[in-house]
C-alpha positions as CSV (number, residue, x, y, z in Angstrom):
1,M,0.0,0.0,0.0
2,S,1.2,3.5,-0.7
3,D,1.3,6.3,1.7
4,P,-2.0,8.3,1.3
5,K,-0.3,11.5,2.1
6,P,1.0,13.8,-0.7
7,L,4.5,13.0,-2.0
8,P,5.9,16.5,-1.8
9,A,8.8,17.8,-3.9
10,E,7.4,21.4,-3.4
11,D,10.6,22.7,-1.9
12,K,12.6,22.1,-5.1
13,L,10.8,24.6,-7.3
14,P,10.3,28.3,-6.3
15,R,6.7,29.4,-5.6
16,H,6.1,32.2,-8.1
17,L,2.5,31.4,-9.1
18,G,-0.2,33.6,-7.5
19,L,-3.9,33.7,-8.3
20,F,-3.4,35.6,-11.6
21,G,-0.8,33.2,-12.9
22,L,-2.9,30.2,-12.1
23,W,-5.9,31.8,-13.7
24,L,-3.8,32.4,-16.8
25,L,-3.1,28.6,-17.0
26,V,-6.8,27.8,-16.6
27,V,-8.1,30.1,-19.4
28,N,-5.3,29.2,-21.8
29,G,-5.8,25.6,-21.1
30,L,-9.5,26.1,-22.0
31,I,-9.2,28.6,-24.9
32,G,-6.9,27.2,-27.5
33,A,-7.5,26.8,-31.2
34,G,-10.9,25.1,-30.9
35,I,-13.1,28.2,-30.4
36,F,-11.9,29.6,-33.7
37,G,-13.3,26.6,-35.6
38,L,-16.2,25.3,-33.4
39,P,-19.0,27.8,-34.1
40,G,-19.7,26.4,-37.5
41,G,-19.9,22.8,-36.4
42,A,-22.0,23.8,-33.4
43,A,-24.5,25.6,-35.6
44,K,-24.7,22.7,-37.9
45,L,-25.5,20.2,-35.2
46,A,-27.7,22.4,-32.9
47,G,-28.8,25.4,-34.9
48,E,-30.1,28.3,-32.8
49,Y,-29.7,26.2,-29.7
50,S,-25.9,26.0,-30.1
51,P,-25.2,28.9,-27.6
52,L,-27.1,26.8,-25.0
53,I,-24.9,23.8,-25.7
54,Y,-22.0,25.8,-24.4
55,L,-23.9,26.3,-21.1
56,F,-24.7,22.6,-21.0
57,C,-21.1,21.6,-21.5
58,A,-20.0,24.0,-18.7
59,L,-22.5,22.3,-16.4
60,L,-21.1,18.9,-17.3
61,I,-17.6,20.0,-16.6
62,L,-18.4,21.9,-13.4
63,P,-18.6,18.9,-11.0
64,I,-15.3,17.6,-12.5
65,L,-13.7,21.0,-12.0
66,L,-15.0,21.3,-8.5
67,C,-13.6,17.8,-7.6
68,M,-10.2,18.9,-8.9
69,A,-10.5,22.1,-6.9
70,E,-11.1,20.2,-3.7
71,L,-8.2,17.8,-4.4
72,A,-5.9,20.7,-5.3
73,S,-6.5,22.1,-1.8
74,Y,-5.1,18.9,-0.2
75,F,-1.7,18.9,-2.0
76,R,1.1,21.4,-2.2
77,G,3.4,19.5,-4.6
78,S,3.4,19.4,-8.4
79,G,1.7,16.6,-10.3
80,G,-2.1,17.3,-10.0
81,P,-4.1,14.2,-11.1
82,I,-0.9,12.0,-10.7
83,R,-0.7,12.8,-7.0
84,Y,-4.4,12.5,-6.5
85,S,-4.6,9.1,-8.1
86,T,-1.4,7.8,-6.5
87,A,-2.6,8.8,-3.0
88,A,-6.1,7.3,-3.6
89,F,-5.5,4.2,-5.6
90,G,-1.7,3.5,-5.5
91,P,1.3,4.2,-7.7
92,F,0.2,2.1,-10.7
93,V,-3.0,4.0,-11.2
94,G,-1.2,7.3,-10.4
95,F,1.3,6.5,-13.2
96,Q,-1.5,5.8,-15.6
97,A,-3.2,9.1,-14.7
98,G,0.0,10.9,-15.4
99,W,0.6,9.0,-18.7
100,L,-2.9,9.8,-19.9
101,Y,-2.5,13.4,-19.1
102,Y,1.0,13.6,-20.7
103,I,-0.1,11.9,-24.0
104,A,-3.2,14.0,-24.3
105,R,-1.3,17.3,-23.8
106,L,1.6,16.2,-26.0
107,V,-0.6,15.4,-29.0
108,S,-2.7,18.5,-28.5
109,F,0.5,20.6,-28.4
110,A,1.8,19.1,-31.6
111,A,-1.5,19.6,-33.4
112,N,-1.8,23.2,-32.3
113,T,1.8,23.9,-33.3
114,V,0.9,22.8,-36.9
115,L,-2.2,25.0,-36.7
116,L,-0.1,28.0,-35.7
117,V,2.2,27.5,-38.7
118,D,-0.9,27.2,-41.0
119,S,-2.2,30.5,-39.5
120,V,1.1,32.1,-40.3
121,G,0.6,30.8,-43.8
122,Y,-2.4,33.1,-44.1
123,F,0.1,36.0,-44.3
124,W,3.0,34.0,-45.8
125,P,1.8,31.0,-47.9
126,A,5.3,29.6,-48.3
127,A,5.6,29.1,-44.5
128,S,3.3,26.1,-44.5
129,T,5.1,24.0,-47.0
130,G,8.5,22.3,-47.5
131,L,11.6,23.4,-45.7
132,N,10.1,26.7,-44.5
133,R,7.5,24.7,-42.6
134,A,10.1,22.5,-40.9
135,I,12.2,25.5,-40.0
136,L,9.3,27.4,-38.6
137,L,8.0,24.5,-36.6
138,S,11.5,24.0,-35.1
139,L,11.8,27.7,-34.2
140,I,8.4,27.7,-32.5
141,V,9.0,24.6,-30.4
142,A,12.6,25.6,-29.6
143,S,11.7,29.1,-28.5
144,L,8.8,27.9,-26.3
145,T,11.1,25.3,-24.7
146,F,13.8,27.9,-24.1
147,V,11.4,30.4,-22.5
148,N,10.3,27.7,-20.1
149,V,13.7,26.4,-19.2
150,I,15.0,29.8,-18.2
151,G,12.3,30.4,-15.7
152,S,8.6,30.3,-14.7
153,V,8.4,34.1,-14.2
154,R,9.5,34.7,-17.8
155,A,7.1,32.1,-19.0
156,M,4.2,33.7,-17.1
157,R,5.0,37.2,-18.5
158,S,5.0,35.9,-22.0
159,L,1.7,34.0,-21.3
160,A,0.1,37.2,-19.9
161,L,1.0,39.2,-23.0
162,L,-0.4,36.5,-25.4
163,T,-3.5,36.2,-23.2
164,F,-4.1,39.9,-23.4
165,V,-3.9,39.9,-27.2
166,K,-6.2,36.9,-27.5
167,F,-8.9,38.2,-25.1
168,A,-8.7,41.7,-26.7
169,V,-9.5,40.3,-30.2
170,L,-12.2,37.9,-29.0
171,L,-13.9,40.5,-26.7
172,L,-13.7,43.0,-29.5
173,L,-15.5,40.6,-31.8
174,V,-18.3,40.0,-29.2
175,V,-18.7,43.6,-28.0
176,A,-18.5,45.3,-31.4
177,G,-20.6,42.5,-33.0
178,S,-23.3,42.8,-30.4
179,A,-23.5,46.5,-30.8
180,Y,-23.6,46.2,-34.6
181,L,-26.2,43.4,-34.7
182,G,-28.5,44.7,-32.0
183,D,-31.8,42.8,-31.7
184,Q,-30.6,40.3,-34.3
185,L,-28.2,38.9,-31.7
186,L,-30.8,36.9,-29.8
187,P,-32.1,33.8,-31.6
188,T,-35.8,32.8,-31.9
189,F,-36.2,29.5,-30.2
190,N,-38.7,27.0,-31.4
191,P,-39.0,24.1,-28.8
192,A,-40.5,21.8,-31.4
193,T,-37.4,21.9,-33.5
194,V,-35.4,20.1,-30.7
195,F,-37.4,16.9,-31.2
196,N,-38.5,17.3,-34.8
197,S,-35.4,18.3,-36.7
198,P,-32.0,17.1,-37.9
199,Y,-30.3,18.5,-34.8
200,D,-28.1,16.2,-32.9
201,I,-27.7,17.5,-29.4
202,G,-25.5,14.6,-28.2
203,A,-23.0,15.1,-31.1
204,A,-23.0,18.9,-30.5
205,T,-22.2,18.4,-26.9
206,L,-19.3,16.0,-27.7
207,L,-18.0,18.5,-30.2
208,L,-18.1,21.5,-27.9
209,I,-16.8,19.7,-24.8
210,Y,-13.4,20.0,-26.6
211,A,-13.6,23.7,-25.8
212,F,-13.9,22.9,-22.0
213,V,-11.0,20.5,-21.5
214,G,-7.5,21.5,-20.6
215,F,-8.3,23.2,-17.3
216,E,-6.5,20.4,-15.4
217,S,-3.2,21.9,-16.6
218,V,-3.3,24.4,-13.7
219,V,-3.1,21.8,-11.0
220,V,0.0,20.1,-12.3
221,P,2.4,22.8,-11.3
222,A,0.9,23.2,-7.9
223,G,4.4,22.9,-6.4
224,E,5.1,26.4,-7.8
225,A,1.9,28.0,-6.5
226,K,2.2,30.4,-3.6
227,N,-1.0,29.3,-1.9
228,P,-2.6,26.3,-3.8
229,A,-5.2,25.6,-1.2
230,R,-6.7,29.1,-1.5
231,D,-5.9,30.1,-5.1
232,M,-6.5,26.9,-7.1
233,P,-10.3,26.7,-6.5
234,R,-10.6,30.4,-7.2
235,A,-8.6,30.2,-10.4
236,L,-10.6,27.2,-11.7
237,L,-14.0,28.7,-11.0
238,L,-13.2,32.2,-12.2
239,G,-11.6,30.7,-15.4
240,L,-14.6,28.5,-16.2
241,L,-17.1,31.4,-15.6
242,L,-15.3,33.8,-17.8
243,V,-14.6,31.4,-20.6
244,T,-18.2,30.1,-20.7
245,L,-19.6,33.7,-21.0
246,L,-17.1,34.4,-23.8
247,Y,-18.0,31.2,-25.7
248,V,-21.7,32.0,-25.5
249,G,-21.2,35.5,-26.7
250,I,-19.0,34.3,-29.6
251,Q,-21.6,31.8,-30.7
252,L,-24.5,34.3,-30.6
253,V,-22.5,36.8,-32.7
254,S,-21.5,34.1,-35.2
255,V,-25.0,32.7,-35.8
256,A,-26.4,36.2,-36.2
257,A,-23.7,37.7,-38.4
258,V,-23.3,34.7,-40.8
259,P,-26.6,32.9,-41.4
260,D,-24.8,30.2,-43.3
261,I,-22.2,29.7,-40.6
262,A,-22.9,26.0,-40.4
263,N,-21.2,25.5,-43.8
264,S,-18.1,27.5,-43.0
265,S,-14.7,25.9,-42.7
266,S,-13.3,29.1,-41.0
267,P,-16.3,30.4,-39.1
268,L,-14.8,33.2,-37.0
269,L,-12.8,34.5,-40.0
270,D,-16.0,34.7,-41.9
271,V,-17.7,36.4,-39.0
272,A,-15.0,39.1,-38.8
273,A,-15.0,39.6,-42.5
274,S,-18.8,39.9,-42.6
275,L,-18.8,42.5,-39.9
276,Y,-15.6,44.5,-40.6
277,G,-14.3,43.4,-44.0
278,Q,-10.9,42.1,-44.9
279,A,-9.2,44.2,-42.1
280,G,-11.4,42.4,-39.6
281,A,-10.3,39.0,-40.8
282,V,-6.6,40.1,-40.5
283,V,-7.1,41.3,-36.9
284,L,-8.9,38.0,-36.1
285,M,-6.1,36.0,-37.5
286,L,-3.7,37.8,-35.2
287,G,-6.0,36.6,-32.4
288,V,-5.7,33.1,-33.7
289,V,-2.0,33.2,-33.6
290,A,-1.9,34.7,-30.1
291,S,-4.5,32.2,-28.8
292,V,-2.7,29.1,-30.2
293,A,0.7,30.5,-29.0
294,A,-0.7,31.1,-25.5
295,N,-2.2,27.6,-25.4
296,L,1.2,26.1,-26.5
297,L,3.0,28.1,-23.9
298,G,0.6,27.0,-21.1
299,A,0.9,23.4,-22.3
300,I,4.7,23.3,-22.3
301,F,4.8,25.0,-18.9
302,S,2.4,22.5,-17.2
303,T,2.9,19.1,-19.0
304,P,6.6,18.6,-18.2
305,R,5.7,19.0,-14.5
306,A,3.9,15.8,-14.9
307,S,7.0,13.8,-15.9
308,F,8.8,15.7,-13.2
309,A,6.3,14.5,-10.6
310,L,6.4,10.9,-11.9
311,A,10.2,10.9,-11.5
312,E,9.8,12.2,-8.0
313,D,7.4,9.3,-7.3
314,G,9.9,6.8,-8.8
315,S,7.7,5.9,-11.8
316,L,10.1,7.4,-14.3
317,P,13.9,7.7,-14.2
318,R,15.4,10.3,-11.9
319,W,16.7,12.2,-14.9
320,F,13.2,13.6,-15.4
321,G,13.2,15.0,-11.9
322,A,16.4,17.0,-12.2
323,V,16.1,20.8,-11.5
324,Q,18.3,23.2,-13.4
325,P,20.5,24.8,-10.7
326,R,20.6,28.3,-12.1
327,F,16.9,28.8,-13.3
328,L,15.3,26.3,-10.8
329,T,13.1,24.7,-13.5
330,P,12.6,21.0,-14.4
331,A,14.8,21.6,-17.5
332,N,15.2,17.9,-18.4
333,S,11.5,17.3,-18.5
334,I,10.9,20.5,-20.4
335,V,13.5,19.6,-23.1
336,F,12.2,16.0,-23.4
337,F,8.7,17.3,-24.0
338,G,9.9,19.8,-26.6
339,V,11.9,17.1,-28.5
340,L,8.9,14.7,-28.6
341,A,6.5,17.5,-29.7
342,L,8.9,18.5,-32.4
343,L,9.1,15.0,-33.7
344,L,5.3,14.7,-33.8
345,T,4.9,18.0,-35.6
346,L,7.5,17.1,-38.2
347,Y,6.7,13.5,-38.9
348,G,3.6,12.5,-37.0
349,S,0.1,11.9,-38.2
350,F,-2.3,13.4,-35.7
351,L,-5.8,12.4,-36.7
352,W,-5.9,9.0,-35.1
353,L,-3.9,10.2,-32.0
354,A,-6.1,13.2,-31.5
355,A,-9.2,11.0,-31.4
356,A,-7.7,9.1,-28.5
357,T,-7.2,12.2,-26.3
358,V,-10.9,12.5,-25.8
359,V,-11.3,9.2,-24.0
360,S,-8.0,9.6,-22.1
361,R,-9.2,12.9,-20.7
362,L,-12.5,11.4,-19.6
363,L,-10.6,8.6,-17.8
364,L,-8.4,11.1,-16.1
365,Y,-11.4,13.2,-15.0
366,G,-13.2,10.0,-13.8
367,L,-10.2,9.0,-11.7
368,T,-10.1,12.6,-10.2
369,C,-13.8,12.5,-9.2
370,A,-13.4,9.0,-7.8
371,A,-10.5,10.1,-5.6
372,V,-12.5,12.6,-3.7
373,P,-14.4,10.2,-1.4
374,V,-11.2,8.2,-0.8
375,L,-9.0,11.2,0.1
376,R,-11.4,13.5,1.9
377,P,-11.6,11.5,5.1
378,K,-7.8,11.2,5.2
379,L,-6.5,14.7,4.1
380,A,-9.3,17.2,4.6
381,N,-8.6,19.9,7.2
382,S,-9.8,23.4,8.2
383,S,-8.0,25.1,5.3
384,S,-9.2,22.7,2.6
385,F,-11.8,23.5,0.0
386,I,-14.6,21.0,0.8
387,L,-17.5,20.5,-1.6
388,P,-21.0,20.7,-0.2
389,L,-23.7,17.9,-0.5
390,G,-21.4,15.1,0.7
391,Y,-20.3,13.0,-2.3
392,T,-23.1,14.1,-4.7
393,I,-20.8,16.3,-6.8
394,P,-18.1,13.6,-7.3
395,L,-20.9,11.2,-8.4
396,L,-22.3,13.8,-10.8
397,G,-18.8,14.2,-12.2
398,I,-18.4,10.5,-12.8
399,A,-21.9,10.3,-14.4
400,A,-20.9,13.1,-16.8
401,C,-17.7,11.3,-17.8
402,V,-19.7,8.1,-18.4
403,W,-22.3,9.9,-20.5
404,L,-19.6,11.6,-22.6
405,A,-17.7,8.4,-23.0
406,L,-20.8,6.8,-24.5
407,Q,-20.8,9.4,-27.3
408,V,-17.3,8.6,-28.6
409,S,-16.4,6.2,-31.4
410,L,-15.0,2.7,-30.9
411,S,-11.7,3.7,-32.6
412,S,-11.1,6.4,-29.9
413,V,-11.6,3.7,-27.2
414,L,-9.2,1.3,-28.9
415,A,-6.6,4.1,-29.4
416,T,-6.8,4.9,-25.7
417,A,-6.6,1.2,-24.7
418,S,-3.4,1.1,-26.8
419,F,-1.9,4.0,-24.9
420,V,-2.9,2.5,-21.6
421,L,-1.1,-0.8,-22.5
422,L,2.0,1.1,-23.6
423,G,2.0,3.1,-20.4
424,T,1.7,-0.2,-18.4
425,A,4.7,-1.6,-20.2
426,L,6.8,1.6,-19.5
427,Y,5.7,1.6,-15.8
428,F,6.8,-2.0,-15.2
429,L,10.0,-1.4,-17.1
430,A,10.9,1.6,-14.8
431,R,10.1,-0.5,-11.8
432,W,12.2,-3.4,-13.0
433,Q,15.1,-1.0,-13.7
434,A,14.8,0.5,-10.2
435,G,14.7,-3.0,-8.6
436,S,17.8,-4.2,-10.5
437,K,19.9,-1.3,-9.2
438,Q,19.1,-2.1,-5.6
């Protein structure tokens, strides 16, 4: 049996992250590239009800997020779901939680890096082909890796700047679009169309839930938070609230501004062009670049802390747990992540892998919710963030994960099963190597 208490390595990394820094990680984990392409698909699947689907997705995610907020208040070390699952269910399950998180974020990072280069190709078409593409991909990954290696404060400053640009563009689209459209902004709901139409609410929910995953990245670097018990729950709840309101506003403007938005392959670009002409499309493209770059920076900040935490727990070689003596960052884990991400962006095929990240996240969220009733009796104290209603909220979170899992395809389940088997092999290899050295 493992020790149910946290496995702290919190003294190795400096605590620079306050509420604002944690909030930045939440919103940039949530807002990546998806919102720039989702409004069209949402309108196709749910029509005038598509803004409400965002609210429904937020309600589905809320109990999962609340469970993560409670667990975050128990632990001061880095690792997030890895530590929660290890403390609740043992080191093997904890490793699998970390492995699922790592793979999901790695593939997402690689795919978004490619999207960023494609966005640059809007201004410079040659950038998205041949040698220019390879050079640009390498420069992006290398620069993001370097910024994170030389210090978390520098990374947070860069993230704050990109977040400002991203929110400025998206808020401008919503505020100016609302003022321009006026009464046209509010859709006319016809309740009969929900049951007597081609709308597919389940498929729309599964599509838009993509826009609400990624918030778990904030709890992974908890070992660098000034006051995780107080600031983690606040950052998670404030992030979800703001992002949900922004998503609903974007969808309302999109549906009202472009009646044929359901058939658009670049919906927000079409919305900006419809409202403000070609100049509007160019400004929005700058927002795409800033949004994807911020998402990438948040991912490469948080995800290597997972391999760092796994090394601290003995589930990965100690090399991953090394701290750079000058900058006090987990440099080896950051560089390893950067190298893998670059290989995927240059040579990998992402479609099959990306499908698997959906199920892996749901498994990760389900483990988090299931850990609450196990750890609350052992770790809760007067300073912890304790959810009301007993264990009702964790049960609701598990139910949401099960319902969403029933919406995914068999290929996604098989892909995730392959990742779990691979993670199992790596785990036992690491344990065998550790035992052979004793």
